[in-house]
Every structure is written in structure tokens, then in C-alpha cells.
C-alpha positions as CSV (number, residue, x, y, z in Angstrom):
1,M,-19.7,-39.6,108.6
2,S,-19.9,-36.8,111.2
3,N,-17.8,-34.5,109.0
4,A,-18.8,-35.7,105.5
5,A,-18.2,-32.4,103.8
6,G,-14.8,-31.9,105.4
7,L,-16.0,-28.7,107.2
8,P,-14.9,-28.0,110.7
9,Q,-17.5,-28.5,113.4
10,P,-18.5,-25.5,115.5
11,P,-17.5,-25.6,119.2
12,A,-20.2,-26.9,121.5
13,N,-20.8,-23.5,123.2
14,S,-21.1,-21.6,119.9
15,P,-24.0,-19.2,119.3
16,S,-25.4,-21.6,116.7
17,Q,-26.1,-24.0,119.5
18,N,-28.1,-21.4,121.5
19,P,-31.8,-22.1,121.1
20,T,-33.0,-18.5,122.1
21,F,-34.2,-16.0,119.6
22,S,-32.8,-12.5,119.3
23,G,-33.6,-10.1,116.5
24,T,-36.7,-8.5,115.2
25,G,-40.2,-9.9,115.4
26,Y,-43.6,-8.6,114.3
27,T,-46.9,-8.1,116.1
28,L,-50.0,-9.5,114.6
29,G,-51.9,-6.9,112.7
30,S,-55.6,-6.5,112.0
31,D,-57.8,-4.7,109.5
32,S,-57.4,-1.4,111.5
33,T,-53.9,-1.9,112.9
34,P,-50.9,-2.9,110.7
35,S,-48.2,-5.3,111.9
36,Q,-45.4,-3.5,113.8
37,P,-41.8,-4.6,114.0
38,V,-40.6,-5.4,117.6
39,S,-36.8,-5.4,118.2
40,T,-35.3,-7.1,121.2
41,G,-33.0,-4.2,121.8
42,G,-30.7,-6.4,123.8
43,T,-30.0,-10.0,124.7
44,P,-32.9,-12.4,125.3
45,L,-32.1,-12.4,129.0
46,D,-32.4,-8.6,129.1
47,M,-35.7,-8.7,127.3
48,G,-37.2,-11.1,129.9
49,R,-36.5,-8.4,132.5
50,M,-37.7,-5.5,130.4
51,A,-40.8,-7.0,129.0
52,R,-42.5,-7.7,132.4
53,P,-45.1,-4.9,133.0
54,E,-45.9,-3.9,136.5
55,P,-48.4,-6.2,138.2
56,V,-52.0,-5.1,138.6
57,R,-52.6,-4.5,142.2
58,R,-55.9,-5.6,143.9
59,T,-57.0,-5.6,147.5
60,L,-58.9,-8.6,148.8
61,T,-60.8,-7.8,152.0
62,I,-62.2,-10.6,154.1
63,W,-65.3,-9.6,156.0
64,R,-67.4,-11.6,158.5
65,N,-70.1,-12.1,155.8
66,G,-68.0,-12.5,152.7
67,F,-65.2,-10.8,150.7
68,T,-64.7,-7.9,148.4
69,I,-62.1,-7.1,145.8
70,D,-61.1,-3.4,145.9
71,E,-64.3,-1.4,146.3
72,G,-66.4,-3.9,144.4
73,P,-69.5,-5.8,145.5
74,L,-69.7,-8.3,148.3
75,F,-69.1,-12.0,147.4
76,P,-71.1,-13.6,150.3
77,F,-69.8,-16.8,151.8
78,T,-73.4,-18.2,151.5
79,N,-73.0,-18.2,147.7
80,P,-71.3,-21.3,146.3
81,E,-69.8,-19.3,143.4
82,S,-68.2,-16.9,145.9
83,V,-66.7,-19.8,147.8
84,E,-65.3,-21.2,144.5
85,I,-63.8,-17.7,143.5
86,L,-62.1,-17.5,146.9
87,R,-60.7,-21.1,146.5
88,E,-59.3,-20.1,143.1
89,I,-57.6,-17.0,144.6
90,R,-56.1,-19.2,147.4
91,M,-54.6,-21.4,144.7
92,G,-53.0,-18.4,143.0
93,R,-55.5,-18.0,140.2
94,V,-57.6,-14.9,140.0
95,P,-60.7,-15.1,137.7
96,R,-60.4,-12.3,135.2
97,N,-64.0,-11.2,135.4
98,V,-63.6,-10.7,139.2
99,A,-60.4,-8.8,139.3
100,G,-60.8,-6.9,136.0
101,V,-57.5,-8.1,134.5
102,Q,-56.5,-9.4,131.1
103,M,-55.3,-12.9,130.3
104,G,-51.7,-13.3,131.3
105,E,-51.5,-10.2,133.5
106,D,-49.7,-10.6,136.8
107,V,-51.8,-9.7,139.8
108,E,-50.5,-8.6,143.1
109,M,-53.2,-9.4,145.7
110,R,-53.1,-7.5,149.0
111,L,-55.1,-9.1,151.9
112,V,-57.0,-7.1,154.4
113,K,-58.7,-9.0,157.3
114,K,-61.8,-7.4,158.7
115,E,-63.3,-10.7,159.9
116,N,-64.9,-9.0,162.9
117,E,-66.9,-6.6,160.8
118,D,-69.8,-7.0,158.4
119,W,-69.5,-5.5,154.9
120,A,-71.5,-2.4,154.2
121,P,-71.7,-0.7,150.8
122,T,-69.6,2.5,150.5
123,M,-70.7,5.7,148.8
124,A,-68.9,4.8,145.6
125,A,-70.6,1.4,145.5
126,R,-74.0,3.0,146.0
127,G,-73.5,5.4,143.1
128,G,-72.1,8.5,144.8
129,G,-75.0,9.6,147.0
130,G,-78.2,11.4,146.0
131,G,-80.2,11.1,142.8
132,G,-81.6,7.7,143.4
133,G,-78.3,5.9,143.0
134,H,-77.3,7.8,139.9
135,G,-74.6,10.3,139.4
136,G,-71.5,8.2,140.4
137,A,-68.5,7.9,138.2
138,F,-68.9,5.3,135.4
139,V,-66.8,2.2,136.1
140,G,-66.2,-0.4,133.4
141,H,-65.9,-0.2,129.6
142,G,-68.3,0.7,126.8
143,N,-68.8,-0.1,123.2
144,R,-69.3,2.3,120.3
145,L,-72.5,1.8,118.4
146,G,-72.8,2.6,114.7
147,R,-70.0,4.1,112.6
């Protein structure tokens, strides 16, 4: 009963046996952004290579009294939360709120060892100098209020 309709069976290596998708897909839209078509522009194998964005680069510096990520604040070794964050990083996972990355982004973590030095805040971390700690460049993101 394998060929009940009398039609020839496709060869085992035919494209109909290939489980990968190629063609056009659509992004999810929202109230303010319509759905957009997304074409593969090549074979699924090519898309896997093209779709990978550059990894986000962060620098983890190990100090005698804790660690920092880029020019951020000190995560002291005396704080259990800091120790847990470092444990996650050693396991290959970087907490998003610590490294400032989005879900699913690849992170390239560079390690700098300064274990014979204590961490001291830099000018950038202190707010750029005079003015009572004000006047440095804004770091972070904001939200628009109102219309």
C-alpha cells in the first residue's frame, strides 16, 4: 500500500525530504510597526552565517577586592550577589542587567587580571570631575513621558 495511487515515490535525497525552511518569512508587527517580509536571500546554510551579528564585547577585570565589567561599578567579593554573578560568568552565562546586553546576544568577555591592585573609581565612574559628581555623560537609556 506504499504506492496506492500509482504515483512514483520521490528519491530519498529529494528536496521534499529536506526539513529546513527557505523562502520569505515575516517579522512580528505591533501597533506602531507593521510586519515586514524577511527573505532568506540564499540557502538556509548561508543564512546561518549571515544572520549572526557581531558579539557584544565586554571586559571583565578581576581586582583584589572584587571585579568590574568595562568601566562599571565594583562588584565586591564580600557581596554574595557579586560572587553569584561571577559564578554565572564562569559557567558561560552573563546576566543581562550586568553586561547591558539583550536576550540571545552573544557576548565576548575579555579577562584582565589586576589581582594585586585594589579597585578605585575612575573619573568617568565618578561623573566626570567637578560639579559635585554631575556633568558626566549620561549612560543608560531613558523613557519618553507624555505624548
